[in-house]
Backbone bond lengths (Angstrom), bond angles and torsions (degrees), N, CA, C in turn:
res aa  C-N    CA-C-N  psi(-1)  N-CA   C-N-CA  omega(-1)  CA-C   N-CA-C  phi
1 M - - - 1.459 - - 1.526 109.24 -
2 R 1.317 116.56 133.03 1.450 122.34 179.20 1.524 109.21 -107.19
3 I 1.326 116.46 125.57 1.463 122.03 176.55 1.519 108.49 -116.52
4 L 1.312 116.38 128.29 1.461 122.22 176.11 1.525 108.54 -107.84
5 V 1.319 116.37 126.69 1.462 121.39 178.18 1.524 108.55 -114.60
6 C 1.318 116.44 118.85 1.463 120.91 178.40 1.529 108.76 -87.85
7 V 1.325 116.38 126.11 1.457 120.72 -178.10 1.522 109.55 -128.08
8 K 1.318 114.56 158.52 1.464 120.07 -178.70 1.517 110.04 -137.00
9 A 1.327 115.67 140.37 1.462 121.16 172.51 1.525 107.79 -86.60
10 V 1.320 116.83 126.33 1.461 121.74 -178.54 1.523 108.90 -122.59
11 P 1.335 117.86 158.83 1.466 119.98 179.08 1.528 110.94 -59.12
12 G 1.332 115.31 138.75 1.453 120.01 -178.82 1.508 113.73 -84.24
13 S 1.321 117.92 -0.30 1.462 121.64 178.29 1.517 108.91 -147.54
14 T 1.309 115.05 173.14 1.471 120.26 178.85 1.524 111.32 -84.41
15 E 1.324 116.60 -6.19 1.467 120.78 179.21 1.520 109.11 -86.49
16 V 1.313 116.45 83.45 1.462 120.78 -178.06 1.523 109.82 -112.61
17 K 1.328 115.31 154.43 1.457 121.67 178.30 1.518 109.25 -105.27
18 M 1.323 115.34 143.09 1.450 121.02 178.65 1.520 109.69 -111.76
19 D 1.326 115.85 138.20 1.454 120.95 175.65 1.526 108.04 -73.45
20 P 1.335 119.15 118.34 1.465 120.88 -176.58 1.518 114.39 -65.78
21 K 1.343 117.11 -20.30 1.464 119.43 -179.02 1.523 112.20 -86.98
22 T 1.323 116.52 -41.58 1.467 120.22 -176.49 1.523 113.02 -101.40
23 N 1.348 117.74 -12.18 1.463 122.58 -176.83 1.529 112.03 57.60
24 T 1.326 115.69 35.16 1.451 121.37 176.18 1.527 108.62 -116.92
25 I 1.337 115.96 162.15 1.459 120.83 -178.94 1.528 110.08 -68.44
26 V 1.329 115.69 134.81 1.460 120.84 173.77 1.521 107.56 -80.52
27 R 1.313 116.78 117.59 1.473 121.36 -176.07 1.522 108.61 -108.16
28 D 1.343 115.22 101.46 1.461 119.20 179.45 1.520 112.11 -98.87
29 G 1.323 116.69 -7.05 1.454 120.62 176.57 1.514 114.73 79.70
30 G 1.346 117.69 -8.55 1.454 120.34 -175.44 1.515 114.41 -61.88
31 S 1.317 117.18 -42.23 1.461 120.33 -177.57 1.518 111.77 -119.98
32 A 1.322 116.87 22.66 1.458 120.45 -176.94 1.519 111.22 -72.32
33 V 1.337 115.02 146.32 1.464 121.92 177.16 1.522 108.46 -134.13
34 L 1.318 115.57 166.54 1.458 120.65 176.27 1.522 109.46 -71.53
35 N 1.322 116.17 129.71 1.464 120.36 177.98 1.533 109.92 -52.87
36 P 1.339 119.14 125.96 1.470 121.11 -174.92 1.524 114.34 -55.84
37 F 1.313 118.10 -38.04 1.462 120.72 178.78 1.538 110.83 -65.74
38 D 1.340 115.89 -37.49 1.460 119.81 178.85 1.526 110.88 -70.82
39 A 1.334 116.57 -31.08 1.463 120.22 175.63 1.525 110.08 -61.09
40 S 1.316 116.85 -39.79 1.465 120.89 177.64 1.519 110.86 -66.73
41 A 1.338 116.81 -39.17 1.467 120.44 177.71 1.525 110.65 -62.94
42 L 1.323 116.77 -39.77 1.457 120.34 178.78 1.525 110.84 -63.90
43 E 1.318 117.58 -40.50 1.463 120.19 179.98 1.528 110.91 -64.97
44 V 1.322 117.75 -37.42 1.470 120.54 176.44 1.522 109.55 -59.76
45 A 1.330 116.35 -44.09 1.466 120.25 179.35 1.523 111.21 -63.78
46 L 1.324 116.84 -42.75 1.465 120.44 -178.78 1.523 111.41 -67.67
47 A 1.337 116.77 -34.39 1.465 120.11 176.84 1.525 110.69 -65.99
48 L 1.325 117.22 -38.52 1.464 120.86 176.39 1.524 110.52 -65.52
49 K 1.320 115.50 -37.71 1.465 119.79 177.33 1.531 110.39 -63.90
50 D 1.330 116.87 -42.59 1.464 121.14 179.73 1.529 111.35 -63.53
51 A 1.323 115.94 -36.81 1.465 120.50 -174.65 1.520 113.30 -85.30
52 A 1.328 117.74 -6.40 1.465 120.55 -175.81 1.523 110.99 -68.04
53 A 1.313 114.21 145.97 1.461 119.86 176.84 1.520 110.00 -71.13
54 A 1.332 115.65 155.35 1.467 120.59 -177.28 1.523 112.34 -57.08
55 G 1.336 116.63 -35.50 1.458 119.81 -178.21 1.513 114.09 -85.89
56 D 1.325 117.35 -0.44 1.465 121.62 -178.24 1.528 108.69 -134.13
57 P 1.324 117.10 67.32 1.464 120.29 -175.37 1.528 112.47 -65.77
58 V 1.324 115.37 152.55 1.461 122.48 178.33 1.519 108.34 -112.58
59 R 1.315 116.46 131.84 1.466 121.39 176.20 1.521 108.50 -112.99
60 V 1.325 115.88 126.83 1.465 121.66 -176.31 1.527 109.14 -108.52
61 T 1.324 115.72 121.69 1.457 122.55 176.73 1.520 109.21 -113.45
62 V 1.330 117.65 132.58 1.459 120.90 175.52 1.520 108.79 -102.44
63 L 1.321 115.42 140.92 1.463 121.83 -176.52 1.511 109.37 -130.59
64 S 1.336 116.17 134.55 1.456 119.82 178.28 1.518 109.73 -145.31
65 M 1.324 115.41 160.07 1.463 122.60 171.47 1.513 107.02 -122.07
66 G 1.321 116.99 127.78 1.450 118.29 -178.28 1.514 112.54 175.79
67 I 1.314 115.17 -170.40 1.456 121.46 179.81 1.530 108.98 -74.10
68 P 1.349 118.16 164.54 1.468 120.16 -178.46 1.524 113.95 -53.48
69 A 1.341 117.87 -33.29 1.467 120.68 -178.97 1.519 112.77 -63.13
70 T 1.327 117.59 -16.03 1.464 121.39 178.30 1.524 111.29 -63.79
71 A 1.332 116.78 -20.65 1.468 120.79 178.83 1.526 110.96 -58.54
72 K 1.326 116.90 -30.93 1.467 120.36 179.10 1.524 110.67 -63.30
73 I 1.321 116.55 -40.88 1.464 120.53 179.10 1.521 110.27 -68.98
74 L 1.320 117.33 -36.52 1.463 120.10 178.05 1.528 111.06 -66.81
75 R 1.319 116.78 -37.15 1.469 118.98 176.22 1.526 111.09 -66.37
76 D 1.315 116.48 -32.55 1.468 119.06 175.66 1.524 109.98 -64.80
77 C 1.326 117.06 -36.76 1.472 120.80 176.14 1.525 110.32 -63.01
78 I 1.332 115.92 -39.78 1.467 119.88 177.68 1.521 110.15 -65.82
79 A 1.331 117.10 -39.02 1.465 120.97 178.76 1.521 111.44 -60.68
80 R 1.320 116.20 -28.03 1.469 120.83 -178.47 1.528 112.82 -89.19
81 G 1.347 116.82 -6.96 1.461 118.02 174.85 1.510 116.56 135.86
82 A 1.338 118.20 -9.11 1.468 119.42 177.16 1.532 109.16 -67.44
83 D 1.322 116.64 154.25 1.464 120.86 -175.84 1.516 113.69 -90.34
84 D 1.326 117.28 -38.08 1.456 119.73 179.27 1.519 109.61 -156.18
85 A 1.344 114.96 174.31 1.466 119.15 -173.71 1.517 110.65 -145.84
86 I 1.324 114.86 147.51 1.460 122.93 176.28 1.523 107.97 -126.92
87 L 1.329 116.82 130.63 1.463 121.85 178.75 1.523 109.36 -121.87
88 L 1.319 116.02 121.41 1.460 121.98 172.84 1.526 107.02 -88.96
89 S 1.311 117.44 111.20 1.462 120.58 -174.91 1.519 110.30 -138.92
90 D 1.333 114.66 114.97 1.459 120.38 -177.88 1.527 106.51 -168.86
91 R 1.320 116.92 142.63 1.466 119.82 176.51 1.529 110.88 -58.74
92 A 1.323 116.74 -25.28 1.467 120.54 179.83 1.523 111.64 -64.01
93 F 1.338 117.66 -23.41 1.460 120.91 -179.43 1.529 112.31 -86.88
94 A 1.333 118.48 -10.10 1.463 122.16 -172.79 1.532 111.86 -65.30
95 G 1.324 115.48 142.73 1.464 121.41 176.47 1.507 114.45 78.37
96 A 1.333 117.79 14.02 1.464 120.92 -176.08 1.522 112.23 -69.03
97 D 1.325 116.55 139.40 1.467 120.72 169.97 1.526 107.69 -84.94
98 T 1.314 117.43 -171.28 1.465 119.27 -175.47 1.528 112.26 -65.23
99 L 1.324 118.10 -33.84 1.465 120.42 -178.81 1.532 110.59 -69.05
100 A 1.337 116.46 -46.51 1.456 120.18 179.20 1.527 110.97 -67.09
101 T 1.324 116.31 -35.27 1.469 120.23 177.10 1.523 110.36 -65.21
102 T 1.322 116.21 -43.58 1.459 120.49 178.45 1.523 111.30 -60.38
103 Y 1.322 116.51 -41.05 1.464 120.34 178.61 1.523 110.19 -60.22
104 A 1.322 116.68 -46.23 1.464 120.40 -179.75 1.524 110.89 -63.90
105 L 1.324 117.26 -43.91 1.471 120.24 -179.52 1.527 111.54 -64.19
106 S 1.313 116.74 -34.22 1.473 119.01 178.04 1.527 110.44 -65.21
107 L 1.334 116.82 -34.04 1.464 120.39 175.67 1.526 110.60 -69.30
108 G 1.339 115.48 -37.20 1.456 119.39 176.68 1.513 111.70 -63.91
109 A 1.330 116.43 -39.56 1.468 120.54 177.52 1.524 110.37 -64.01
110 A 1.328 116.47 -38.94 1.461 120.23 179.60 1.527 111.24 -66.05
111 A 1.341 115.73 -28.05 1.465 120.09 -178.77 1.520 112.33 -70.45
112 M 1.333 117.58 -10.63 1.464 120.24 177.21 1.520 111.60 -66.53
113 G 1.318 116.33 -19.87 1.465 119.70 -177.19 1.513 110.68 92.01
114 E 1.319 116.73 -65.31 1.461 121.96 175.34 1.524 108.80 -96.44
115 A 1.313 116.95 135.95 1.458 120.76 179.74 1.524 110.04 -63.81
116 P 1.323 118.08 137.49 1.465 120.12 179.80 1.523 111.82 -67.90
117 D 1.326 115.83 145.24 1.467 120.66 175.17 1.524 111.19 -78.48
118 L 1.327 115.19 -31.18 1.461 120.54 -178.26 1.516 108.50 -142.73
119 V 1.336 115.91 131.51 1.464 122.06 175.47 1.525 107.69 -113.69
120 L 1.320 115.77 130.05 1.460 121.09 -179.89 1.523 109.46 -119.38
121 C 1.323 115.68 134.31 1.463 122.03 176.95 1.523 107.84 -134.48
122 G 1.321 116.39 152.72 1.445 119.20 169.15 1.517 109.39 -66.79
123 K 1.303 116.94 154.69 1.464 120.73 -179.78 1.527 110.88 -56.60
124 M 1.335 116.54 -38.49 1.457 120.74 179.56 1.520 108.64 -162.04
125 A 1.313 116.38 170.36 1.461 121.69 174.16 1.526 108.14 -101.59
126 V 1.307 116.75 140.51 1.466 119.39 -175.06 1.519 112.82 -72.71
127 D 1.340 118.13 -11.79 1.463 119.16 178.35 1.519 112.69 -96.13
128 G 1.335 117.78 -5.82 1.457 119.97 -179.80 1.511 113.27 -129.46
129 D 1.333 116.48 -35.82 1.466 122.74 176.65 1.525 114.04 59.50
130 T 1.331 118.75 24.19 1.467 118.80 -178.23 1.520 112.30 -81.25
131 A 1.342 117.57 -32.18 1.478 122.46 -176.28 1.525 111.40 58.10
132 Q 1.323 117.22 30.13 1.466 121.48 -176.72 1.530 114.14 -102.56
133 I 1.328 117.00 -27.14 1.461 120.33 -170.95 1.530 111.99 -59.41
134 G 1.338 117.14 -48.42 1.459 119.77 -177.74 1.513 113.46 -56.81
135 P 1.336 118.19 -56.82 1.473 119.33 179.01 1.530 113.23 -60.72
136 E 1.336 116.81 -37.93 1.463 118.93 178.86 1.528 111.13 -65.80
137 L 1.334 116.26 -39.78 1.457 119.62 179.86 1.529 110.73 -66.21
138 A 1.324 116.69 -39.08 1.462 119.85 176.26 1.524 110.39 -59.10
139 G 1.321 116.07 -41.29 1.457 119.82 177.73 1.521 111.98 -64.13
140 A 1.338 116.12 -41.23 1.460 120.15 179.86 1.529 111.72 -66.09
141 L 1.341 116.30 -34.17 1.463 120.64 -179.80 1.524 112.74 -86.70
142 G 1.335 116.15 -10.71 1.458 120.37 179.31 1.517 113.41 71.53
143 I 1.333 117.02 36.12 1.463 121.35 179.94 1.523 109.61 -125.96
144 P 1.347 118.34 156.88 1.464 120.73 179.74 1.523 111.70 -68.95
145 C 1.315 115.30 157.22 1.464 121.15 -177.60 1.514 110.11 -135.31
146 V 1.329 116.54 138.60 1.459 122.53 169.61 1.524 106.63 -122.99
147 A 1.312 116.68 126.06 1.463 121.28 -174.94 1.526 111.93 -102.19
148 D 1.322 114.39 156.02 1.469 123.13 175.46 1.534 111.90 55.85
149 V 1.318 115.42 50.92 1.464 120.95 -178.97 1.521 109.90 -76.62
150 A 1.310 116.05 127.79 1.464 121.78 -178.93 1.525 112.56 -101.48
151 E 1.341 116.05 -19.44 1.464 119.18 -179.16 1.517 110.08 -155.46
152 L 1.329 115.64 134.59 1.457 121.00 172.18 1.525 106.26 -97.20
153 V 1.326 116.03 107.65 1.465 121.45 -172.19 1.520 111.17 -76.92
154 S 1.331 117.01 -49.58 1.465 119.65 -177.92 1.517 110.54 -159.44
155 L 1.323 114.16 156.50 1.458 122.43 175.02 1.518 107.06 -140.32
156 A 1.330 116.49 110.33 1.465 120.20 -176.60 1.523 109.88 -157.07
157 D 1.330 114.86 142.18 1.466 121.46 174.73 1.526 112.47 53.92
158 G 1.332 116.12 39.31 1.451 120.10 176.75 1.510 114.87 72.98
159 A 1.334 117.25 14.00 1.464 121.09 178.73 1.523 109.46 -125.49
160 L 1.314 115.28 145.15 1.458 122.35 -176.56 1.519 109.20 -121.44
161 T 1.331 116.83 132.70 1.459 121.59 176.16 1.526 108.55 -116.52
162 V 1.330 116.29 126.41 1.463 120.94 -177.46 1.524 110.21 -135.36
163 R 1.313 114.39 160.11 1.462 121.32 171.48 1.518 107.25 -114.55
164 H 1.339 115.77 132.13 1.463 118.26 -178.25 1.525 110.86 -142.33
165 A 1.310 114.58 158.20 1.462 121.14 -178.26 1.527 110.28 -80.10
166 T 1.329 115.57 139.25 1.463 122.52 175.28 1.522 108.06 -132.00
167 D 1.317 116.37 173.07 1.465 119.77 177.89 1.525 111.45 -63.39
168 A 1.335 116.32 -25.08 1.463 120.22 -177.97 1.529 112.99 -95.55
169 G 1.334 116.95 -0.08 1.462 120.02 -177.92 1.516 110.86 131.62
170 V 1.315 116.93 -151.16 1.464 121.73 -179.38 1.522 109.34 -101.78
171 A 1.328 116.73 131.82 1.461 121.47 -178.54 1.527 109.92 -122.05
172 T 1.332 115.54 149.04 1.458 121.99 174.58 1.520 108.68 -102.73
173 V 1.327 116.18 128.58 1.464 121.41 -174.50 1.519 109.33 -128.68
174 E 1.324 116.16 138.19 1.466 121.05 172.95 1.522 108.32 -115.27
175 L 1.319 116.83 133.57 1.460 120.27 -179.53 1.517 109.42 -145.24
176 A 1.321 114.26 153.37 1.459 120.58 -179.49 1.523 109.86 -86.25
177 L 1.321 115.97 150.39 1.452 121.38 174.93 1.530 109.39 -83.72
178 P 1.323 118.91 152.28 1.458 127.30 3.04 1.526 111.94 -75.25
179 A 1.325 115.57 154.46 1.449 120.95 -178.27 1.522 109.20 -157.20
180 L 1.312 115.13 167.42 1.464 121.52 177.56 1.521 108.81 -125.58
181 L 1.325 115.59 136.30 1.460 121.68 176.42 1.520 109.42 -121.69
182 T 1.328 116.53 138.57 1.461 119.87 165.13 1.519 106.06 -106.80
183 V 1.328 116.27 135.34 1.452 119.32 -170.39 1.524 112.42 -114.35
184 A 1.326 114.94 150.37 1.453 121.76 175.00 1.528 109.32 -74.57
185 K 1.313 116.22 155.60 1.465 119.79 -176.33 1.520 111.70 -65.57
186 D 1.330 117.76 -31.21 1.461 121.32 -175.45 1.529 113.48 -83.89
187 I 1.328 118.36 2.73 1.465 119.61 -178.17 1.525 111.36 -66.33
188 A 1.322 117.32 -31.03 1.467 120.92 -178.43 1.525 109.35 -164.99
189 Q 1.313 115.51 155.76 1.459 121.09 175.79 1.522 108.61 -110.65
190 L 1.320 116.26 125.86 1.455 120.87 -175.74 1.527 111.20 -62.46
191 R 1.313 115.17 132.01 1.462 121.98 179.92 1.527 111.55 -66.61
192 M 1.315 115.57 160.95 1.457 121.13 174.35 1.528 109.06 -80.72
193 P 1.326 117.60 150.34 1.469 119.08 177.78 1.522 110.85 -73.58
194 S 1.309 116.41 148.33 1.459 121.01 174.95 1.527 109.02 -83.78
195 I 1.325 115.89 162.93 1.466 119.49 177.74 1.525 109.95 -62.04
196 A 1.337 115.86 -42.68 1.464 119.88 178.27 1.524 110.95 -62.63
197 G 1.350 115.18 -37.83 1.457 119.44 179.32 1.516 112.04 -65.72
198 V 1.321 116.31 -41.11 1.468 120.65 178.88 1.519 110.65 -63.19
199 R 1.326 116.28 -43.34 1.465 119.85 -179.31 1.533 110.89 -66.39
200 A 1.320 116.36 -40.04 1.460 119.51 179.38 1.528 111.53 -67.60
201 A 1.334 115.88 -36.15 1.465 120.39 -177.18 1.521 112.45 -69.64
202 E 1.333 117.36 -25.99 1.462 120.67 -179.32 1.522 111.47 -58.19
203 D 1.312 116.04 -36.76 1.460 120.46 -178.32 1.522 112.92 -105.63
204 A 1.318 116.32 4.30 1.464 119.26 -177.88 1.530 110.12 -69.43
205 P 1.319 118.01 131.69 1.465 119.65 179.04 1.527 111.26 -74.65
206 V 1.303 115.95 137.29 1.458 121.94 171.47 1.525 106.44 -108.95
207 R 1.293 116.32 119.55 1.467 120.54 -178.10 1.526 109.32 -75.45
208 V 1.312 116.95 111.91 1.464 122.16 -177.89 1.521 108.95 -100.91
209 L 1.332 115.54 125.97 1.459 121.31 -178.79 1.525 110.16 -116.77
210 S 1.311 116.36 127.39 1.459 120.54 170.96 1.519 108.32 -82.02
211 A 1.330 116.25 175.21 1.463 119.53 177.57 1.526 110.38 -60.79
212 A 1.333 116.03 -39.39 1.466 119.48 179.02 1.521 111.16 -67.32
213 D 1.340 116.58 -41.34 1.470 120.19 178.96 1.524 111.37 -58.96
214 A 1.346 115.29 -39.21 1.461 120.48 -177.03 1.523 112.46 -81.40
215 G 1.334 116.85 -6.66 1.459 120.24 -178.44 1.517 112.59 71.80
216 A 1.332 115.56 34.25 1.461 120.27 -174.88 1.525 112.25 -78.27
217 D 1.308 114.76 146.73 1.462 122.59 171.57 1.528 106.89 -84.91
218 S 1.318 117.53 115.59 1.466 121.04 -175.26 1.521 112.45 -58.79
219 A 1.319 117.64 -27.42 1.466 121.01 -179.69 1.524 111.81 -70.89
220 R 1.348 117.28 -12.75 1.464 120.61 -179.11 1.526 112.02 -110.11
221 C 1.323 116.78 8.60 1.465 121.29 -176.39 1.520 111.85 -111.53
222 G 1.338 115.40 153.88 1.455 121.56 171.90 1.514 113.91 55.81
223 L 1.331 115.22 -150.67 1.465 120.25 -179.63 1.518 111.69 -61.51
224 A 1.329 116.90 -36.87 1.463 120.39 -178.16 1.518 111.61 -63.17
225 G 1.326 116.79 -31.67 1.453 120.17 -178.11 1.516 113.87 -99.79
226 S 1.338 116.55 14.37 1.464 120.86 -176.62 1.526 111.43 -106.21
227 P 1.335 117.76 107.86 1.469 120.06 178.12 1.519 113.07 -70.36
228 T 1.342 117.69 -19.21 1.466 120.66 176.41 1.522 108.39 -113.69
229 Q 1.317 116.66 130.59 1.453 121.95 179.50 1.521 110.04 -138.02
230 V 1.318 115.67 151.05 1.467 121.15 178.18 1.521 108.33 -76.76
231 V 1.317 116.72 120.18 1.461 121.32 -178.80 1.523 110.98 -78.07
232 R 1.346 115.61 -40.65 1.458 119.03 -178.05 1.516 109.47 -155.08
233 S 1.308 116.94 142.68 1.459 121.71 174.05 1.523 107.99 -131.52
234 F 1.319 116.44 143.66 1.459 119.78 -178.02 1.517 109.72 -157.94
235 V 1.329 115.41 159.50 1.453 122.15 175.02 1.526 107.58 -96.06
236 P 1.336 118.52 121.83 1.469 120.35 -178.97 1.525 111.60 -57.49
237 E 1.315 115.73 139.71 1.453 120.24 177.06 1.532 109.87 -71.69
238 R 1.317 114.97 138.88 1.461 119.89 179.86 1.521 109.72 -112.66
239 S 1.300 115.32 141.17 1.463 120.80 179.22 1.521 109.81 -132.53
240 G 1.312 115.25 139.08 1.464 119.71 178.34 1.514 112.57 -93.25
241 A 1.326 116.53 7.55 1.469 120.07 -178.18 1.523 110.94 -67.88
242 A 1.306 116.25 146.43 1.472 122.50 178.36 1.521 109.31 -138.32
243 E 1.296 115.91 151.18 1.461 121.24 178.78 1.518 108.76 -128.96
244 R 1.295 116.22 126.75 1.457 121.96 -180.00 1.527 109.41 -86.09
245 V 1.302 116.61 129.59 1.466 122.42 -178.76 1.513 108.53 -103.11
246 E 1.301 116.19 113.42 1.469 122.74 -178.66 1.529 110.13 -101.74
247 G 1.335 115.51 173.84 1.454 121.00 173.43 1.512 114.00 105.92
248 T 1.315 114.97 -168.82 1.462 120.81 179.80 1.525 109.73 -72.66
249 A 1.332 114.02 170.13 1.463 118.43 179.45 1.531 110.86 -60.36
250 A 1.339 115.98 -42.13 1.465 119.36 -179.87 1.524 110.80 -65.90
251 G 1.327 115.63 -40.57 1.463 119.52 179.02 1.510 112.10 -66.98
252 Q 1.328 116.33 -39.07 1.467 120.33 177.97 1.529 110.85 -64.60
253 A 1.344 116.17 -40.55 1.461 120.41 179.76 1.526 110.62 -63.50
254 A 1.344 116.19 -43.15 1.462 119.52 -179.98 1.533 111.06 -64.45
255 K 1.345 115.04 -41.01 1.444 119.05 179.61 1.532 111.56 -65.74
256 L 1.329 115.35 -37.75 1.469 119.93 179.01 1.512 110.72 -64.83
257 V 1.323 117.22 -38.97 1.470 121.06 177.12 1.513 110.05 -60.79
258 D 1.333 116.48 -42.22 1.472 119.88 179.27 1.517 111.27 -64.60
259 L 1.328 116.25 -42.41 1.465 119.97 -179.14 1.537 111.04 -63.60
260 L 1.323 116.60 -43.89 1.460 120.59 179.74 1.527 110.69 -65.82
261 G 1.323 115.84 -38.37 1.463 119.28 177.44 1.506 112.01 -62.90
262 G 1.329 116.38 -36.43 1.442 120.54 177.92 1.515 113.22 -68.05
263 M 1.324 116.55 -22.00 1.463 120.93 177.43 1.531 111.79 -91.98
264 G 1.324 115.75 2.18 1.450 119.57 179.53 1.520 113.66 79.97
265 L 1.332 118.36 18.04 1.446 121.98 -179.35 1.523 111.61 -100.55
């Protein structure tokens, strides 16, 4: 069984820099960490690997798109139990929105050689909060998707049973493989790496693919392939000014309405 886990390097603090020309996050890799939701997805994959029967081994591949420094995070995934890693890294991929990112990730999945039986993604990335990549990737791969999975109930005979959150509550769903799941952060806590795992990961190869290596269409990559772009980003101005509202309750209410209206609320 082949499991593909999509992971993303996200800023490790709220002190991030924005590119004034592209209005995208400047990713220097210095303080990047594994997206917490993706960490949970990786643990789900590793738990399935641990539970696999001897005659039905599970191979876990981690896939990411990012700057070369992202390889360090992928090696950390290997130290924790993943088998191999693929990194899509090229300036051509920079500034991608969710659609362009999905296109690149679909090429990364194809680079595995054999199509994955199960694709796992975090529900969302903490630096974007779109929660779009997983469902979009499922569409690109032509496989069913269940989002916001809180529990993996069973996996047997090529069928997967999960519990996931919906607008109406929690639902139990059974679906055939191959399939894609996006998981909630609380589904699992990523294990710590072993000493042997850390030592093995130091020399573990990370397969790095450029846009040309992946056979990408440049018109579908990066900013050029992104139909949605950030027009402007800014830090809201803060003021410590305060205004005391005096008078009767009715007068205070009327004054408050005026103040809120002046703020555009």
